[in-house]
Each structure stands twice: as C-alpha cells, then as structure tokens.
Wavefront OBJ file of the C-alpha trace (Angstrom):
o trace
v 10.545 4.064 -85.401
v 7.832 2.696 -87.222
v 8.411 -0.925 -85.159
v 8.273 0.868 -82.421
v 5.056 2.421 -82.977
v 3.786 -1.189 -84.302
v 4.795 -2.670 -81.031
v 3.302 -0.017 -79.371
v 0.001 -0.203 -81.149
v 0.030 -4.219 -80.595
v 0.060 -3.888 -76.926
v -2.532 -1.765 -76.569
v -4.785 -3.442 -78.920
v -3.816 -6.868 -77.379
v -4.360 -4.924 -73.418
v -7.696 -2.711 -74.760
v -11.099 -4.427 -73.754
v -14.310 -3.244 -74.480
v -15.763 -4.725 -71.558
v -15.962 -1.540 -68.771
v -17.994 -3.563 -66.333
v -14.594 -5.773 -66.209
v -12.575 -2.733 -65.498
v -14.878 -1.389 -62.674
v -15.239 -4.531 -61.029
v -11.605 -4.599 -60.471
v -11.439 -0.956 -59.574
v -14.252 -1.847 -57.208
v -12.444 -4.952 -55.701
v -9.090 -3.491 -55.053
v -10.713 -0.244 -53.536
v -12.746 -2.463 -50.917
v -10.086 -5.182 -50.329
v -7.913 -1.811 -49.588
v -10.768 -0.496 -47.310
v -11.057 -4.323 -45.464
v -7.336 -4.231 -44.946
v -7.012 -0.666 -43.658
v -10.043 -1.329 -41.019
v -8.864 -4.644 -40.116
v -5.410 -2.942 -39.030
v -7.066 0.397 -37.799
v -9.097 -2.264 -35.457
v -5.921 -4.187 -34.171
v -4.316 -0.960 -33.507
v -6.738 0.413 -31.556
v -7.595 -2.563 -29.488
v -3.631 -2.842 -28.740
v -3.918 1.223 -27.507
v -6.981 0.480 -25.703
v -5.503 -2.218 -23.775
v -2.520 -0.413 -23.101
v -4.631 2.515 -21.715
v -6.684 -0.454 -19.528
v -3.537 -1.477 -18.619
v -2.005 2.153 -17.317
v -5.300 2.576 -15.466
v -4.948 -0.747 -13.426
v -1.566 -0.195 -12.720
v -2.601 3.785 -11.461
v -5.707 2.393 -9.628
v -4.149 -0.279 -7.718
v -0.953 1.872 -6.980
v -3.353 4.793 -5.601
v -5.265 2.344 -3.434
v -1.850 0.261 -2.339
v -0.411 3.828 -1.467
v -3.611 5.045 0.550
v -4.090 1.869 2.294
v -0.203 2.009 3.659
v -0.296 5.434 4.557
v -3.797 4.638 6.247
v -2.203 1.655 8.198
v 1.150 3.849 9.321
v -1.159 6.574 10.652
v -3.321 4.011 12.663
v -0.262 2.242 13.969
v 1.182 5.744 15.119
v -1.921 6.804 16.559
v -2.062 3.550 18.454
v 1.375 3.778 19.774
v 0.632 7.315 20.736
v -2.553 6.426 22.991
v -0.657 3.306 24.497
v 2.270 5.239 25.628
v -0.676 8.130 27.038
v -1.824 5.251 29.115
v 1.175 4.166 29.972
v 2.651 6.754 30.967
v -0.564 7.889 33.252
v -0.704 4.651 34.973
v 3.250 4.328 35.701
v 3.102 7.599 37.410
v 0.084 7.014 39.171
v 2.009 3.719 41.029
v 5.040 5.998 41.549
v 3.003 8.876 43.087
v -0.310 7.744 44.080
v -2.662 10.674 44.484
v -3.069 11.341 48.556
v -7.029 11.655 48.377
v -7.757 8.317 46.934
v -9.122 5.191 48.520
v -7.471 1.682 47.898
v -9.954 0.832 45.561
v -10.126 4.135 43.613
v -6.710 3.883 42.825
v -7.391 -0.009 41.719
v -10.106 1.005 39.608
v -8.080 3.443 37.928
v -5.000 1.166 37.391
v -7.914 -1.325 36.317
v -9.210 0.971 33.537
v -5.990 1.816 32.296
v -4.371 -1.640 32.222
v -7.723 -2.435 29.777
v -6.983 0.282 27.931
v -3.146 -0.630 27.348
v -4.143 -4.400 26.605
v -6.854 -3.483 23.851
v -3.727 -0.824 22.197
v -1.060 -3.723 22.871
v -3.366 -6.126 20.687
v -4.853 -3.894 18.313
v -1.041 -2.945 17.515
v 0.168 -6.889 17.298
v -2.412 -7.833 15.053
v -1.906 -4.835 12.912
v 2.096 -6.181 12.598
v 3.600 -8.162 9.898
v 5.223 -11.205 10.919
v 7.291 -11.433 8.711
v 9.171 -7.912 9.094
v 12.159 -7.840 11.213
v 11.727 -4.244 12.970
v 7.940 -5.307 13.079
v 8.935 -8.323 14.993
v 10.946 -6.586 17.116
v 8.217 -3.913 18.121
v 5.696 -6.784 19.210
v 8.777 -7.918 21.439
v 9.356 -4.589 22.755
v 5.403 -3.873 23.574
v 5.336 -7.613 25.184
v 8.492 -6.114 26.946
v 6.702 -2.937 28.377
v 3.764 -5.542 29.596
v 6.324 -7.715 31.303
v 7.588 -4.742 33.099
v 4.339 -2.938 34.428
v 2.816 -6.543 35.432
v 6.606 -6.109 37.677
v 5.648 -3.025 38.815
v 2.781 -4.076 40.182
v 3.852 -6.688 41.935
v 6.108 -4.188 43.804
v 3.194 -1.877 44.546
v 1.323 -4.721 46.361
v 4.607 -5.322 48.127
v 5.376 -1.846 49.506
v 8.997 -1.544 48.045
v 7.773 1.359 45.837
v 11.322 1.410 43.628
v 10.468 1.620 39.911
v 13.470 1.298 37.196
v 12.478 4.501 35.546
v 15.771 4.115 33.408
v 14.096 1.182 31.929
v 10.755 2.274 31.174
v 12.322 5.118 29.467
v 14.849 2.989 27.393
v 11.766 0.990 26.251
v 9.756 3.334 25.009
v 12.934 4.882 23.113
v 13.210 1.487 21.813
v 9.419 1.088 20.404
v 9.368 4.701 19.122
v 12.567 3.840 17.486
v 11.166 0.739 16.094
v 7.962 3.157 14.914
v 10.507 5.455 13.320
v 12.079 3.063 11.009
v 8.905 0.927 10.214
v 7.175 4.528 9.070
v 10.527 4.905 6.876
v 10.489 1.708 5.667
v 6.611 1.946 4.956
v 7.028 5.688 3.341
v 9.630 4.143 1.110
v 7.666 1.751 0.006
v 4.997 4.154 -0.835
v 7.393 6.540 -2.822
v 8.185 3.211 -4.980
v 4.607 2.422 -5.176
v 5.189 -1.285 -3.804
l 1 2 3 4 5 6 7 8 9 10 11 12 13 14 15 16 17 18 19 20 21 22 23 24 25 26 27 28 29 30 31 32 33 34 35 36 37 38 39 40 41 42 43 44 45 46 47 48 49 50 51 52 53 54 55 56 57 58 59 60 61 62 63 64 65 66 67 68 69 70 71 72 73 74 75 76 77 78 79 80 81 82 83 84 85 86 87 88 89 90 91 92 93 94 95 96 97 98 99 100 101 102 103 104 105 106 107 108 109 110 111 112 113 114 115 116 117 118 119 120 121 122 123 124 125 126 127 128 129 130 131 132 133 134 135 136 137 138 139 140 141 142 143 144 145 146 147 148 149 150 151 152 153 154 155 156 157 158 159 160 161 162 163 164 165 166 167 168 169 170 171 172 173 174 175 176 177 178 179 180 181 182 183 184 185 186 187 188 189 190 191 192 193 194 195
C-alpha cells in the first residue's frame, strides 16, 4: 500500500505545474477549436439545407409554370376548335340552305367572312400543334381535310349541283373532336405527372 501511495505521489509531482497560464491557454485553445469546428459543421449543414430548399422551390416553381402553361394551351386549343366549328357549321349550313331573301353578292360576302374566320382559326390551331406528337399531326391533317372538303362544297355551289356529303362532314367533325379529346387526355396526364 505504501508503494502505491508513493507511485501516485510521484505521478502527481511529475504532472503538477505551477504555470496556470499554460493550463488556461490549453483550455482556452480547446474551447476555441471546439467552437470553430462546431461553427464550421453548422455552416455546412445550413448550406446544404438551404441548397436543398432552393432546389425544391425551383422544382415547385417550374412545375407550377409548366402546369399552368399546359392548361392554358389546352383551353386555348379547345376554345379555338369550338370557334372553328361554329364558323364551319354556319358556313356549311349556309351553302346547303341559302337564305331566300339574300342576293348572290350578300351570300358571297357572308361566305367570304366565314372563310376568313375559318382560315384564321385553322392557321392558329396549326401553329399551336406539336409536329412530333402523332395525335397533333393527325389533327393538323384532319383540319386540312375539312378545308379541302369545304372547297369542294364551294365548287358545287357554283356548278348548281348542290348535293353535299353531310355524313362525310359529320365524320370529319367527329374525328377532330376525338383527336382533341385524346390530346386533352394526354395533356391532363402530363399535368398530373408534372412533366
């Protein structure tokens, strides 16, 4: 037991120092180093968290913009197709059943007015379509088919052989509406998937 006490006393004597400044410097240095490491770790964690939040906000903003633009485009296409068929139907009905109290010139002026509106509608819709999407390519072709059909109808009115293929007209209208429905469904799918 005496030996153990002697060894402990010798260890205490060898490690003891009277230099309090040295002890304070080591303690202070350790505290400063710990604070610096803690601040550095906190900085990198905050930076990573901020970057992740910024990425999330950028993706959310992009999704919002893409979604609203796709929806606007879809509504615009539908509105333009509706106006196109309003004008086509009015023009087709007029050439089938001319109004009795109209002069030839008045009827021609009315048909020319409808034709101008129809061409504007078709051209605007065509410019809005994607030439890499099959249904949109098909819609563009169906619109051209309708214009060709209407030109044939006009040539019949000048030849006084006014027999019009109303079934063909109705089928083209159905084809266009079906394609517009498919395009609308695809667009809604893209909107819901945030593509």
